[in-house]
C-alpha positions as MATLAB code, in Angstrom:
seq = 'MSRAVEQMNRAMLRARDVMDRAYADPLDVPALARVAHVSEYHFIRTFRATFGETPHRYLQRRRVERAMYLLLHTGQDVTEVCHAVGFNSLGTFSRTFRQIVGESPTGYRQRRTAPAAPVPSCFTKAWTRPSSFG';
ca = [
     -13.039    2.566   58.038;
     -13.013    3.677   54.972;
     -15.064    2.284   51.874;
     -12.408    0.549   50.083;
     -10.829   -0.555   53.300;
     -14.255   -2.335   53.802;
     -14.413   -3.962   50.484;
     -10.906   -5.266   50.505;
     -12.237   -6.764   53.778;
     -15.132   -8.106   52.303;
     -13.089   -9.541   49.042;
     -10.473  -11.164   51.417;
     -13.384  -12.964   53.833;
     -14.404  -14.069   50.035;
     -11.166  -15.694   48.899;
     -11.221  -17.103   52.805;
     -14.662  -18.954   52.542;
     -13.372  -20.295   49.361;
     -10.743  -22.104   50.886;
     -13.013  -22.828   54.168;
     -15.499  -24.581   51.752;
     -13.318  -25.982   48.925;
     -10.114  -26.956   51.018;
      -9.818  -30.489   49.569;
      -9.209  -29.097   45.979;
      -6.226  -27.623   44.139;
      -6.785  -23.789   45.095;
      -3.685  -21.638   43.793;
      -2.867  -18.266   44.377;
      -4.601  -16.612   40.597;
      -7.473  -18.814   41.483;
      -7.980  -17.317   44.626;
      -6.744  -13.738   43.393;
      -9.401  -13.830   41.062;
     -12.089  -14.351   43.745;
     -10.853  -11.332   45.740;
     -10.721   -9.050   42.526;
      -7.107   -8.620   42.511;
      -3.841   -8.985   40.866;
      -1.354  -12.323   43.132;
       1.050  -10.434   44.883;
      -1.834   -7.509   45.996;
      -3.756  -10.659   46.753;
      -1.192  -12.336   48.861;
       0.026   -8.803   50.592;
      -3.377   -7.834   51.676;
      -4.069  -11.347   53.311;
      -1.630  -11.696   55.252;
      -2.242   -8.415   56.809;
      -6.035   -9.053   57.328;
      -5.990  -11.916   58.923;
      -2.308  -12.487   59.916;
      -0.644  -15.483   57.494;
      -0.143  -16.377   54.438;
      -3.012  -17.724   51.984;
      -0.691  -21.037   51.098;
      -0.286  -21.530   55.334;
      -3.739  -20.726   56.091;
      -4.849  -23.368   53.766;
      -2.122  -26.141   55.271;
      -3.511  -25.488   58.550;
      -6.931  -26.036   57.403;
      -5.939  -29.031   55.841;
      -4.256  -30.177   58.617;
      -7.399  -29.458   60.815;
      -9.600  -31.552   59.137;
      -6.912  -34.068   58.932;
      -6.968  -34.073   63.141;
     -10.574  -34.697   62.372;
     -10.476  -37.430   60.334;
      -7.903  -39.127   61.972;
      -9.546  -39.163   65.032;
     -13.178  -40.555   63.707;
     -12.351  -42.551   60.752;
     -10.709  -45.333   59.873;
      -8.836  -43.901   56.834;
      -5.121  -45.069   56.546;
      -3.060  -41.772   56.838;
      -2.219  -41.966   53.431;
      -6.347  -41.854   52.875;
      -6.170  -38.967   55.043;
      -3.406  -36.801   53.103;
      -5.339  -36.989   50.045;
      -8.990  -36.478   51.118;
      -7.618  -32.768   52.674;
      -6.030  -32.265   49.607;
      -2.342  -32.921   50.006;
      -0.353  -34.530   46.809;
       2.767  -36.265   49.280;
       2.780  -38.118   51.759;
       5.955  -36.265   52.531;
       4.431  -33.402   52.323;
       1.622  -33.528   54.361;
       3.718  -35.730   57.532;
       5.842  -32.699   57.117;
       3.409  -29.921   57.643;
       1.527  -32.315   59.977;
       4.018  -31.763   62.217;
       4.683  -28.295   62.405;
       1.422  -27.256   63.265;
       0.219  -29.944   65.691;
       3.434  -30.862   67.346;
       3.835  -34.604   66.381;
       2.933  -37.008   63.145;
      -0.266  -38.022   61.880;
       0.048  -41.420   62.893;
       1.813  -40.263   66.737;
      -1.399  -38.306   66.926;
      -3.794  -40.952   66.193;
      -2.417  -43.311   67.963;
      -2.174  -41.005   71.344;
      -5.622  -39.591   71.033;
      -7.034  -43.436   70.402;
      -5.356  -45.276   72.939;
      -7.321  -46.339   76.094;
      -6.936  -44.707   79.546;
      -4.926  -46.819   81.712;
      -6.244  -48.962   84.011;
      -6.476  -47.850   87.428;
      -4.651  -49.712   90.120;
      -6.356  -52.196   92.105;
      -5.362  -50.796   95.117;
      -7.781  -47.322   94.605;
     -10.540  -49.547   93.499;
     -10.678  -51.739   96.389;
      -9.745  -48.655   98.619;
     -13.244  -47.248   96.909;
     -15.467  -50.440   97.282;
     -14.787  -51.343  100.886;
     -17.153  -50.430  103.801;
     -15.529  -47.375  105.667;
     -14.642  -47.871  108.939;
     -15.538  -44.975  110.118;
     -19.315  -44.842  109.843;
];
């Protein structure tokens, strides 16, 4: 690997690290390109070539990953989670969440936090009865 490629990879990693740390902040391509010390268009092309997705999509995915955690481990409602992870619009958050996860934020929370189905009593009785084979 050439020195130039190695330096560019490091620059992309610096920008990705900023997204990982400050995912809830308003981040834009010009600011991230400045972190990487490249032009906006070069940043977008190089980031995608390096990580396989655009900076915007990467940031959305990181925000949704954090939202998944908050939905399951906090009592915040969906709107609070939406704003906590950096989305300004509940509609955009819900649409992006559904695209990435495959279900709505509310559906995700309900499906993951639903109580376990009770064990049918016929199985319980069979396991607690003394064995006649003994």
